[in-house]
PDB file as gemmi writes it, atoms N, CA and C in Angstrom:
CRYST1    1.000    1.000    1.000  90.00  90.00  90.00 P 1                      
ATOM      1  N   MET A   1      69.720 -20.379 -44.877  1.00  0.00           N  
ATOM      2  CA  MET A   1      69.546 -19.367 -43.859  1.00  0.00           C  
ATOM      3  C   MET A   1      68.087 -18.949 -43.727  1.00  0.00           C  
ATOM      4  N   THR A   2      67.385 -18.835 -44.855  1.00  0.00           N  
ATOM      5  CA  THR A   2      65.977 -18.439 -44.778  1.00  0.00           C  
ATOM      6  C   THR A   2      65.114 -19.546 -44.191  1.00  0.00           C  
ATOM      7  N   GLU A   3      65.539 -20.811 -44.370  1.00  0.00           N  
ATOM      8  CA  GLU A   3      64.773 -21.913 -43.771  1.00  0.00           C  
ATOM      9  C   GLU A   3      64.812 -21.811 -42.252  1.00  0.00           C  
ATOM     10  N   ASN A   4      65.981 -21.481 -41.700  1.00  0.00           N  
ATOM     11  CA  ASN A   4      66.090 -21.329 -40.240  1.00  0.00           C  
ATOM     12  C   ASN A   4      65.218 -20.193 -39.745  1.00  0.00           C  
ATOM     13  N   ARG A   5      65.196 -19.095 -40.490  1.00  0.00           N  
ATOM     14  CA  ARG A   5      64.380 -17.948 -40.090  1.00  0.00           C  
ATOM     15  C   ARG A   5      62.895 -18.300 -40.158  1.00  0.00           C  
ATOM     16  N   ASP A   6      62.492 -19.011 -41.222  1.00  0.00           N  
ATOM     17  CA  ASP A   6      61.088 -19.414 -41.347  1.00  0.00           C  
ATOM     18  C   ASP A   6      60.689 -20.364 -40.228  1.00  0.00           C  
ATOM     19  N   THR A   7      61.570 -21.297 -39.917  1.00  0.00           N  
ATOM     20  CA  THR A   7      61.285 -22.245 -38.842  1.00  0.00           C  
ATOM     21  C   THR A   7      61.186 -21.528 -37.502  1.00  0.00           C  
ATOM     22  N   LEU A   8      62.094 -20.582 -37.269  1.00  0.00           N  
ATOM     23  CA  LEU A   8      62.063 -19.826 -36.027  1.00  0.00           C  
ATOM     24  C   LEU A   8      60.799 -18.979 -35.934  1.00  0.00           C  
ATOM     25  N   GLU A   9      60.376 -18.404 -37.056  1.00  0.00           N  
ATOM     26  CA  GLU A   9      59.155 -17.596 -37.061  1.00  0.00           C  
ATOM     27  C   GLU A   9      57.927 -18.462 -36.780  1.00  0.00           C  
ATOM     28  N   LYS A  10      57.873 -19.642 -37.370  1.00  0.00           N  
ATOM     29  CA  LYS A  10      56.744 -20.541 -37.110  1.00  0.00           C  
ATOM     30  C   LYS A  10      56.728 -20.991 -35.658  1.00  0.00           C  
ATOM     31  N   LEU A  11      57.907 -21.268 -35.099  1.00  0.00           N  
ATOM     32  CA  LEU A  11      57.992 -21.676 -33.699  1.00  0.00           C  
ATOM     33  C   LEU A  11      57.544 -20.541 -32.781  1.00  0.00           C  
ATOM     34  N   GLY A  12      57.967 -19.319 -33.092  1.00  0.00           N  
ATOM     35  CA  GLY A  12      57.564 -18.163 -32.298  1.00  0.00           C  
ATOM     36  C   GLY A  12      56.062 -17.958 -32.318  1.00  0.00           C  
ATOM     37  N   ARG A  13      55.454 -18.113 -33.490  1.00  0.00           N  
ATOM     38  CA  ARG A  13      53.998 -17.969 -33.590  1.00  0.00           C  
ATOM     39  C   ARG A  13      53.288 -19.064 -32.800  1.00  0.00           C  
ATOM     40  N   PHE A  14      53.837 -20.277 -32.854  1.00  0.00           N  
ATOM     41  CA  PHE A  14      53.250 -21.391 -32.104  1.00  0.00           C  
ATOM     42  C   PHE A  14      53.321 -21.117 -30.596  1.00  0.00           C  
ATOM     43  N   LEU A  15      54.473 -20.629 -30.129  1.00  0.00           N  
ATOM     44  CA  LEU A  15      54.626 -20.327 -28.707  1.00  0.00           C  
ATOM     45  C   LEU A  15      53.731 -19.163 -28.282  1.00  0.00           C  
ATOM     46  N   LEU A  16      53.588 -18.171 -29.140  1.00  0.00           N  
ATOM     47  CA  LEU A  16      52.695 -17.050 -28.841  1.00  0.00           C  
ATOM     48  C   LEU A  16      51.253 -17.526 -28.724  1.00  0.00           C  
ATOM     49  N   ARG A  17      50.858 -18.429 -29.614  1.00  0.00           N  
ATOM     50  CA  ARG A  17      49.508 -18.986 -29.536  1.00  0.00           C  
ATOM     51  C   ARG A  17      49.331 -19.770 -28.232  1.00  0.00           C  
ATOM     52  N   GLY A  18      50.370 -20.503 -27.822  1.00  0.00           N  
ATOM     53  CA  GLY A  18      50.312 -21.231 -26.556  1.00  0.00           C  
ATOM     54  C   GLY A  18      50.181 -20.305 -25.357  1.00  0.00           C  
ATOM     55  N   LEU A  19      50.923 -19.200 -25.378  1.00  0.00           N  
ATOM     56  CA  LEU A  19      50.806 -18.216 -24.306  1.00  0.00           C  
ATOM     57  C   LEU A  19      49.409 -17.610 -24.261  1.00  0.00           C  
ATOM     58  N   ARG A  20      48.843 -17.355 -25.434  1.00  0.00           N  
ATOM     59  CA  ARG A  20      47.497 -16.771 -25.498  1.00  0.00           C  
ATOM     60  C   ARG A  20      46.470 -17.733 -24.917  1.00  0.00           C  
ATOM     61  N   ILE A  21      46.565 -18.993 -25.285  1.00  0.00           N  
ATOM     62  CA  ILE A  21      45.627 -19.996 -24.776  1.00  0.00           C  
ATOM     63  C   ILE A  21      45.809 -20.179 -23.267  1.00  0.00           C  
ATOM     64  N   GLY A  22      47.058 -20.205 -22.821  1.00  0.00           N  
ATOM     65  CA  GLY A  22      47.330 -20.352 -21.391  1.00  0.00           C  
ATOM     66  C   GLY A  22      46.802 -19.181 -20.582  1.00  0.00           C  
ATOM     67  N   ALA A  23      46.982 -17.967 -21.084  1.00  0.00           N  
ATOM     68  CA  ALA A  23      46.508 -16.780 -20.360  1.00  0.00           C  
ATOM     69  C   ALA A  23      44.995 -16.762 -20.265  1.00  0.00           C  
ATOM     70  N   SER A  24      44.315 -17.164 -21.335  1.00  0.00           N  
ATOM     71  CA  SER A  24      42.853 -17.170 -21.277  1.00  0.00           C  
ATOM     72  C   SER A  24      42.353 -18.231 -20.299  1.00  0.00           C  
ATOM     73  N   THR A  25      43.013 -19.373 -20.272  1.00  0.00           N  
ATOM     74  CA  THR A  25      42.626 -20.436 -19.351  1.00  0.00           C  
ATOM     75  C   THR A  25      42.837 -20.007 -17.901  1.00  0.00           C  
ATOM     76  N   VAL A  26      43.990 -19.424 -17.624  1.00  0.00           N  
ATOM     77  CA  VAL A  26      44.274 -18.956 -16.265  1.00  0.00           C  
ATOM     78  C   VAL A  26      43.275 -17.882 -15.855  1.00  0.00           C  
ATOM     79  N   SER A  27      42.936 -16.994 -16.775  1.00  0.00           N  
ATOM     80  CA  SER A  27      41.980 -15.938 -16.476  1.00  0.00           C  
ATOM     81  C   SER A  27      40.627 -16.514 -16.071  1.00  0.00           C  
ATOM     82  N   ILE A  28      40.138 -17.470 -16.837  1.00  0.00           N  
ATOM     83  CA  ILE A  28      38.838 -18.071 -16.533  1.00  0.00           C  
ATOM     84  C   ILE A  28      38.868 -18.788 -15.186  1.00  0.00           C  
ATOM     85  N   VAL A  29      39.927 -19.566 -14.954  1.00  0.00           N  
ATOM     86  CA  VAL A  29      40.024 -20.319 -13.701  1.00  0.00           C  
ATOM     87  C   VAL A  29      40.095 -19.373 -12.504  1.00  0.00           C  
ATOM     88  N   GLU A  30      40.905 -18.323 -12.617  1.00  0.00           N  
ATOM     89  CA  GLU A  30      41.030 -17.378 -11.498  1.00  0.00           C  
ATOM     90  C   GLU A  30      39.730 -16.636 -11.244  1.00  0.00           C  
ATOM     91  N   LEU A  31      39.026 -16.257 -12.296  1.00  0.00           N  
ATOM     92  CA  LEU A  31      37.748 -15.573 -12.097  1.00  0.00           C  
ATOM     93  C   LEU A  31      36.711 -16.506 -11.483  1.00  0.00           C  
ATOM     94  N   LEU A  32      36.734 -17.784 -11.844  1.00  0.00           N  
ATOM     95  CA  LEU A  32      35.820 -18.744 -11.221  1.00  0.00           C  
ATOM     96  C   LEU A  32      36.133 -18.952  -9.744  1.00  0.00           C  
ATOM     97  N   ARG A  33      37.392 -18.760  -9.371  1.00  0.00           N  
ATOM     98  CA  ARG A  33      37.784 -18.866  -7.965  1.00  0.00           C  
ATOM     99  C   ARG A  33      37.524 -17.566  -7.196  1.00  0.00           C  
ATOM    100  N   ASN A  34      36.983 -16.569  -7.866  1.00  0.00           N  
ATOM    101  CA  ASN A  34      36.754 -15.237  -7.301  1.00  0.00           C  
ATOM    102  C   ASN A  34      38.054 -14.532  -6.932  1.00  0.00           C  
ATOM    103  N   ASP A  35      39.137 -14.842  -7.620  1.00  0.00           N  
ATOM    104  CA  ASP A  35      40.394 -14.112  -7.461  1.00  0.00           C  
ATOM    105  C   ASP A  35      40.439 -13.062  -8.565  1.00  0.00           C  
ATOM    106  N   TRP A  36      39.865 -11.901  -8.261  1.00  0.00           N  
ATOM    107  CA  TRP A  36      39.675 -10.869  -9.282  1.00  0.00           C  
ATOM    108  C   TRP A  36      40.994 -10.314  -9.796  1.00  0.00           C  
ATOM    109  N   THR A  37      41.949 -10.129  -8.918  1.00  0.00           N  
ATOM    110  CA  THR A  37      43.225  -9.552  -9.333  1.00  0.00           C  
ATOM    111  C   THR A  37      43.939 -10.465 -10.327  1.00  0.00           C  
ATOM    112  N   GLY A  38      44.041 -11.736 -10.000  1.00  0.00           N  
ATOM    113  CA  GLY A  38      44.705 -12.685 -10.900  1.00  0.00           C  
ATOM    114  C   GLY A  38      43.950 -12.883 -12.201  1.00  0.00           C  
ATOM    115  N   GLY A  39      42.625 -12.918 -12.112  1.00  0.00           N  
ATOM    116  CA  GLY A  39      41.815 -13.112 -13.309  1.00  0.00           C  
ATOM    117  C   GLY A  39      41.891 -11.944 -14.272  1.00  0.00           C  
ATOM    118  N   ILE A  40      41.831 -10.745 -13.716  1.00  0.00           N  
ATOM    119  CA  ILE A  40      41.915  -9.561 -14.576  1.00  0.00           C  
ATOM    120  C   ILE A  40      43.315  -9.406 -15.146  1.00  0.00           C  
ATOM    121  N   SER A  41      44.334  -9.707 -14.352  1.00  0.00           N  
ATOM    122  CA  SER A  41      45.714  -9.622 -14.848  1.00  0.00           C  
ATOM    123  C   SER A  41      45.945 -10.608 -15.995  1.00  0.00           C  
ATOM    124  N   ALA A  42      45.469 -11.824 -15.844  1.00  0.00           N  
ATOM    125  CA  ALA A  42      45.610 -12.814 -16.908  1.00  0.00           C  
ATOM    126  C   ALA A  42      44.783 -12.421 -18.122  1.00  0.00           C  
ATOM    127  N   GLY A  43      43.638 -11.796 -17.905  1.00  0.00           N  
ATOM    128  CA  GLY A  43      42.822 -11.322 -19.024  1.00  0.00           C  
ATOM    129  C   GLY A  43      43.516 -10.221 -19.812  1.00  0.00           C  
ATOM    130  N   VAL A  44      44.183  -9.323 -19.093  1.00  0.00           N  
ATOM    131  CA  VAL A  44      44.942  -8.259 -19.767  1.00  0.00           C  
ATOM    132  C   VAL A  44      46.110  -8.870 -20.550  1.00  0.00           C  
ATOM    133  N   ALA A  45      46.774  -9.860 -19.957  1.00  0.00           N  
ATOM    134  CA  ALA A  45      47.865 -10.548 -20.672  1.00  0.00           C  
ATOM    135  C   ALA A  45      47.335 -11.205 -21.942  1.00  0.00           C  
ATOM    136  N   TRP A  46      46.165 -11.812 -21.857  1.00  0.00           N  
ATOM    137  CA  TRP A  46      45.560 -12.432 -23.038  1.00  0.00           C  
ATOM    138  C   TRP A  46      45.299 -11.382 -24.121  1.00  0.00           C  
ATOM    139  N   LEU A  47      44.777 -10.228 -23.733  1.00  0.00           N  
ATOM    140  CA  LEU A  47      44.529  -9.160 -24.703  1.00  0.00           C  
ATOM    141  C   LEU A  47      45.819  -8.678 -25.357  1.00  0.00           C  
ATOM    142  N   VAL A  48      46.884  -8.562 -24.570  1.00  0.00           N  
ATOM    143  CA  VAL A  48      48.170  -8.135 -25.126  1.00  0.00           C  
ATOM    144  C   VAL A  48      48.684  -9.159 -26.123  1.00  0.00           C  
ATOM    145  N   PHE A  49      48.641 -10.442 -25.762  1.00  0.00           N  
ATOM    146  CA  PHE A  49      49.099 -11.487 -26.679  1.00  0.00           C  
ATOM    147  C   PHE A  49      48.260 -11.502 -27.949  1.00  0.00           C  
ATOM    148  N   LEU A  50      46.972 -11.267 -27.818  1.00  0.00           N  
ATOM    149  CA  LEU A  50      46.086 -11.240 -28.976  1.00  0.00           C  
ATOM    150  C   LEU A  50      46.458 -10.093 -29.914  1.00  0.00           C  
ATOM    151  N   GLN A  51      46.720  -8.917 -29.364  1.00  0.00           N  
ATOM    152  CA  GLN A  51      47.090  -7.762 -30.187  1.00  0.00           C  
ATOM    153  C   GLN A  51      48.432  -7.973 -30.871  1.00  0.00           C  
ATOM    154  N   VAL A  52      49.382  -8.569 -30.165  1.00  0.00           N  
ATOM    155  CA  VAL A  52      50.688  -8.851 -30.769  1.00  0.00           C  
ATOM    156  C   VAL A  52      50.528  -9.826 -31.925  1.00  0.00           C  
ATOM    157  N   GLU A  53      49.727 -10.863 -31.726  1.00  0.00           N  
ATOM    158  CA  GLU A  53      49.529 -11.864 -32.778  1.00  0.00           C  
ATOM    159  C   GLU A  53      48.839 -11.257 -33.995  1.00  0.00           C  
ATOM    160  N   ARG A  54      47.912 -10.341 -33.776  1.00  0.00           N  
ATOM    161  CA  ARG A  54      47.217  -9.707 -34.900  1.00  0.00           C  
ATOM    162  C   ARG A  54      48.110  -8.757 -35.673  1.00  0.00           C  
ATOM    163  N   ARG A  55      49.106  -8.165 -35.017  1.00  0.00           N  
ATOM    164  CA  ARG A  55      49.982  -7.207 -35.682  1.00  0.00           C  
ATOM    165  C   ARG A  55      51.118  -7.875 -36.455  1.00  0.00           C  
ATOM    166  N   LEU A  56      51.329  -9.159 -36.262  1.00  0.00           N  
ATOM    167  CA  LEU A  56      52.385  -9.853 -37.004  1.00  0.00           C  
ATOM    168  C   LEU A  56      52.021  -9.928 -38.486  1.00  0.00           C  
ATOM    169  N   PRO A  57      53.011  -9.751 -39.333  1.00  0.00           N  
ATOM    170  CA  PRO A  57      52.717  -9.885 -40.765  1.00  0.00           C  
ATOM    171  C   PRO A  57      52.396 -11.343 -41.092  1.00  0.00           C  
ATOM    172  N   PRO A  58      51.599 -11.577 -42.139  1.00  0.00           N  
ATOM    173  CA  PRO A  58      51.276 -12.964 -42.486  1.00  0.00           C  
ATOM    174  C   PRO A  58      52.509 -13.733 -42.938  1.00  0.00           C  
ATOM    175  N   LEU A  59      52.469 -15.037 -42.716  1.00  0.00           N  
ATOM    176  CA  LEU A  59      53.577 -15.888 -43.162  1.00  0.00           C  
ATOM    177  C   LEU A  59      53.614 -15.915 -44.691  1.00  0.00           C  
ATOM    178  N   LYS A  60      54.811 -15.991 -45.220  1.00  0.00           N  
ATOM    179  CA  LYS A  60      54.961 -16.072 -46.666  1.00  0.00           C  
ATOM    180  C   LYS A  60      54.540 -17.466 -47.121  1.00  0.00           C  
ATOM    181  N   ALA A  61      53.880 -17.514 -48.256  1.00  0.00           N  
ATOM    182  CA  ALA A  61      53.443 -18.798 -48.809  1.00  0.00           C  
ATOM    183  C   ALA A  61      54.673 -19.580 -49.281  1.00  0.00           C  
ATOM    184  N   GLU A  62      54.664 -20.863 -48.997  1.00  0.00           N  
ATOM    185  CA  GLU A  62      55.779 -21.694 -49.427  1.00  0.00           C  
ATOM    186  C   GLU A  62      55.664 -21.981 -50.920  1.00  0.00           C  
ATOM    187  N   PRO A  63      56.781 -21.924 -51.644  1.00  0.00           N  
ATOM    188  CA  PRO A  63      56.719 -22.181 -53.088  1.00  0.00           C  
ATOM    189  C   PRO A  63      56.355 -23.634 -53.374  1.00  0.00           C  
ATOM    190  N   GLU A  64      55.509 -23.806 -54.363  1.00  0.00           N  
ATOM    191  CA  GLU A  64      55.103 -25.154 -54.744  1.00  0.00           C  
ATOM    192  C   GLU A  64      56.097 -25.719 -55.741  1.00  0.00           C  
ATOM    193  N   ASP A  65      56.359 -27.004 -55.624  1.00  0.00           N  
ATOM    194  CA  ASP A  65      57.305 -27.667 -56.545  1.00  0.00           C  
ATOM    195  C   ASP A  65      56.651 -28.078 -57.828  1.00  0.00           C  
TER     196      ASP A  65                                                      
END                                                                             
């Protein structure tokens, strides 16, 4: 049961990192297109994802055999 939870937690962190990278990319592209509303909105989303990722507790170290 704990293996499933650990796997799900790692997957969630991976997806959160993907969302963060995607939001920053969209923000840069929109700002380069002079679409201020979309660029700032994506930038705010990036900041939110960054804060969520920083507030997550660290992953537990896997026991060595």
